[in-house]
N, C-alpha and C positions, 0 to 999 in steps of 0.2 A: 504494500499499500504506499503510495507516494505521499510524502509530507512536504514536498517542495511547492513553491508558488509558481513554478514555471508554466503550468497549464491550469487555468481556472476551471477547466472541465473535470479535472481529476484531483486538484489540490485540496488540502484540508483547511486552508486559510487563504483569504484574499486580503491584501493590505487595504486598510481603511483609506489610506492616501490614494491608492489606485481607484477604489470605488468612488471617492470624491472627485477625482479627475474625470471619470466617465459620467458622473452626474452633472458636471458643469456644462452650462450652455456656452459653447465657444466655437470658433471655426473648426471644421473637421475635413481637412483635405482627404480625397480629391474633390469633395463636394464644394462648389463655388458659390452656393446660395447662402442664405441666412445661417448664423450659427445654431447649433442644436446640441442636445445631450445624447449620449449613447445609451444610458440607462436611466430609468425613473425609479425612485425609491420612496417607500412609505415607512414611517416609524411606528413601532408598537406603542400604544398609549401608556403602558406601565412598565414594560420590560425593556432591557437594552438590546432590542432586536430590530433588524431592518429587513424589509423585503424588497427585492430588486427585480425589475423587468426591463428587457430591451425596449427601445423606442422603435417606431415604424421606420424612421429614417435610418437608424442604425442597421436594421436588417436589409436595407437596400444599398447602403454605402459602405458598411463595415461588417458584412455578414461573415467574412472570413476570420474575424476577431474572436478568439475563444471565449473571452469574457462576455461579449455580446451574445454568443450562443448559449452560454451557461445561465445568463440572467433571465430565467423564466421561473417565477415563483421561488427564486433563490433567496434563502434566509441566512443572514450572517449576524454575528454578535457585534454590536456597535463599536466597542473600543478595541477588540482584539482582531476582528475580521474572521474569526473562526467560523467555519461552515456549521450551521445548525440543521439545515434541511435543504435538500435538493428536490426539484421536480425534473421532468424531462428537459433536456436542452432543446433549443429551437429545431423543429423539423418542418418539412414543406410538403405541399401538394406535389404529386409525382411530375407534373408538367412544368413546375417552376425551375428556373435555371439552377438555383443552389441545392436542389433536392439531391439526396444520395442517389448515385447511379450504380445499380447492381452490375457486378462484373460477370455473373454467371458461375462464379467459382465459390459462392457462399455455401456453407455447410447446410443451412436450413433457412427457409422463409416461412413465417407464420402470418396468415391473413386473419385478422381479428375484426370483429364488429367495432365500428367507431360509435361509441355511445354519445348521444347528444345530451350534454349536461354542463356542469361547471367543475373545473379542476379544484380539488381540495387536498391539501397536505395535512397529514397527521404526524406530529413529531413530538419527541420528549424534550422538555427543557425545564430547568429549575424545579425538578421534583414532580412534574406531572405531564400528562399528555395534553397537547394543545393542537388547535386547528387553524388553518389559514386558507383563504381563497387564493386565486392567482396573484392578486395584488393587495389584499387587505388582511389584517389580523382580526377584524370584526366586521359586522355588517350582516345583511340578510342571508347571504350564502353560508357564512360561517355559523350563524345561528341555526339555520336549517340543518346543516351537516351535524352540528352538536346534538340536535334533537334526534336525528335519524340514528346516529351512533348510540345514543343513550337508550332509545326506545326499541330499536330493532336488533341491536347487537350487544346486549348487556354482557359485560365480562369479557368481551372480545380483546380488549387491550392487554389482558393478562397473557395473551399468546404472542405479543409483539416484542420485537428486539428494540430496545431503547436507543441503540446506535444508528438506527435506520429511519428513513422517512417512508411513510405509506401514502402512495399517491392514488387518489380516488377520483371517479367522476360522480358528482352528486346528481342524482335524478330526483327532482322534487317538483311534481306537476304544478304546484301553485306558483312556481317561478316560470318566467317565459321560456318556452321551448318550442321548436318547430316540430319535433317528433312527439307524438302523443303517447305519453306513458300513463299508466293508471295507478302506479304505487311508488312510494318513496323508497329509495335504496342508495347505498353507497357501493358503487362498482369498483372493486380493487383493480387498478390498472398495472401497478408495479410496486416494487419495494426498492428503494434507492439508497445506497450507502453515501456517506459524506464524501467519498471519493468518486461518486458517480457510477459505481458498479451496480448491477442488477442481477437477479437470479438467472440461472442458465435456462436454455430454451425448454428443457423438459422438467422444470421445477414442479413439484406437487403442490398446487394451490389449494387442494382440498383440506389442508390442515387449518384453514381459516374459515369463518362462517360467512364471509362476504361473497356476494356474487361476482362473477368474472365476465368480461366480454365474451360473447359467443365466438368460438374459433371456426372460421369458415373452411379453412384448409391449411394443411402443413405440407410443404414440399421439401424434398432433399435433392439438391442438384438439378432442379428443373426451373427454367426461366419462367417468370410470371408475365403475362400480358396485362399491363395496367389499363389499357383502353377497354379490354374485355371485362375486367373487374368493374370499371366505372359504368359500363353499359348494362350491368345487371339490374340496377335501379330497383333494389328490393323495397317492397312496400313498407312505409313507416320506418325507414332506417336512414341514417346519415351517410354511411359509406363504410370504408375499411381503413384500418391502420395495418400496413405491412411491415413486419419486423424482420430484419435480416441479421442472422448470426453468422459471422464470417468463418468461424471455426466451431468445432464441437464444444469448446470450453469458453467461448466468447461471453463476456459479462458486460459488454457495452453494445447492445444491438443498435443497428441503424434503422430509423423509421421513415416511412413515406406515408402521406395521407392520400387516400383516393375517395373523393366525395362524389356521390351520385348527382347527376344533373337534376333529377326530380327533387332532391333535398335542397339544392341551391335555389331552385325555382320557388319552392315553398318558403324558404327563408326570405328571399327577396320580396315576395308578394305578401306573405302572411305576417311577417314580423317587422318589416322595415319600410313601410309606406306611411305617408302622413295620416291616412285614414286609421290605420291600426294604432298609431301613436295616440291619436285622439281617443279611440275606443279604449285603449289601455288606461288613459287618464280617467275617463268617465267611469270605467269599471272600478278603478282604485278609489276614486272619490265617493262613489255610491256605497262602497263597503265601509265607510267611516260615518256612522250615524251621529255626527256632532257638528255644531256650527261654531265651536270654539277654535277659531282658525290658528291662533298663535300657539296654544298649548297642546292641541290634539291633532288638528287636521294637517298643518304644515309639516310637523316632524314625521308623520306617517307617510305623507306623499313623498317627502324627500327620501325616505327609506325605499319606497317603491322605485323612485327614479334611479337611486344607486344600484338597486338589484338589476334593473333593466340595462343600465350602462355596463355592468359587469358581464351580463349575459351576451351583450353585443360584442364585447371585446374579443371573445373567442372566435367570432365570425369575421373579424376585421380584415384578415388576410385575403378573404375571398371577394371583398367588395370595395376595397380602396384604402385600407389601412387607417392611419390616424386622421386623414382628411375626411374619410367616411364617418368615423366616429364623431368628429367635430361637427359635421353636418347634421348628424342625428341629435347631438347634444343641443345644437342651436334650435332645431325643430322642437325638441322637448321643451326647451326654455320658452319658446314662443307659445306653445300650447298651454303650458302651466301658467304663464303670465296672462293669457287671454281669459282662462277660467278663474284665476285668482282675482283679477280686477273686477269681473262681473260678480263674484261672490262678495267681495268687499263692498261693492255698490249695494248689493242686497242688504248687508248688515247696516250700512249707513242709512239706507232708506227706512229700515225698521226702526232705528233710533230716532230718526226725524219724525216718524209717525208717533212714536211713543211720546216724544217731547211735545207734540201737538195735541196730546190727550187721547190718542187712539192706542189703547192697550191691546196689542195683538197677542194672541189670537182672539177672534170673535166667538161665536157669531153675533151679528148685529141685526137690529130691527130694520125694517124697510126705511124708516125715517133717518136712522143713523147711517145707513149704508151709502146713501147718495153722496154726502160730503166725504165719506171715507174713500169712495171710489175716485172722486175728484182729486183728493189729496194724494192718492197713490199715483195717479197719472201725472200729477205735477212733479213728483219726486223720483220717478223711476221709469226706465225704458221698458219695452215689452217683455224682455227677458226677465227682469226683476219683478215686473207686475204679476206675471203668472205665478211666481213663487209666493208673492205676498198674498195673493188671492187664495192660494192653497192653504196658507198659514191661517188666514182669516176664517177659512172653512173648518178649521179645527184639526188640520193635518199635523202629524208629528214631524220632528226634524227630518226623519228618513224620507218621508213622502215630499216634504218641501224641497229637499236636496235633489231628489229624482226629478221633480217638476222643473227646478232651475236648470239642471243639466241638460234636459231635453229641449229647453227653450233657447239655449245659447246659439246664436247664429254664427255659423262657421264661414270664413272666407272660402272661396271655391277651391283654392289650392290645397287646403287642409282636408278636403273631401276625396282627394285623389288616392286611388289604390295602387298607383304606380310606385315601384320600389325607389328608395333614395339611392342614387348611384353617383359616384364621383370618380374622376380619374386621379390616380395617385400622382402627386406632384413631387418630383425629386427634390 
């Protein structure tokens, strides 16, 4: 086991100074455009841990750099740089230029189902098992993973090696997914040592209670046709991960992604259009039966937005990288702002009516109703009026919210079902 820092893909420590250099936004030859960072880092809120991920520009301009390749849910100790947890190093779709190119001399190739979910790392630190998503130590995906581990696999951590990281795909149907799953699960993808090593190709995974990706086929010394695999388009599946073991004892398999066209089409249309983003907001807001914007509604909606952003990050390579993520984030912000402004207008109109002596909700007699209707029309547009009339009719907060959400008038472009697409800019 190497203890040198010569290769960040295998070393047990990466200098904090080196990490700081890669995090710095500065000119990065041969790129001649604006300066950029090679990795992005998030800090643990309580522990001296940092989680690192490559940036989109780094994968296009510096993909040959071992630290860029290694920085995928890579967790280090802040002051020492010691490796705490590794995930898979960066790997590519089979048709992309940097993808591993099989030689035909590999000992074994394993074709596994590519599970559609969110990467989760389970690792031991400071006396206990901890979880992280691809880029965060907390948040909706981590909370969901902790719940699934606790509820579905009690006692499973007693079987685990504290010197290794366990890399899962979190399947949690309440979080956005293109593939329709019906149950929660943590699918064990691999076990990764701090030096980047993994189990051999014939490892016995049945010693753990966790489900594994379905193995489509195993080949010894036979070349695989990636286009044929891609053309299979299996129903309700994302595609395959092909793992190449170059020798019988290879502990560092090379991976290639093969995504079905049908899956990419579902992703583009069903998950990444303005209309779907609006529907996601409406669904999330309708599930919060409160009008306490500051203390209840806003924090819950922000958690939903964070979960959506993390889910999209896994698809960024297929649709335009960071530029595509930025376009979706801008669209998110626009949708949230539109509905937030209308909801705040509703709350202001309610207070105005109360100040004028109309204690909503009603109901009101015919004599009282005339001036009340006039007052509503003076203080609110049609969107807010419908919600206020529902209120006056005695509807609870949940019904008022549903009435308000249905009444918001959308610009035409936010009704579009066309997927958001961008061209990656070097």
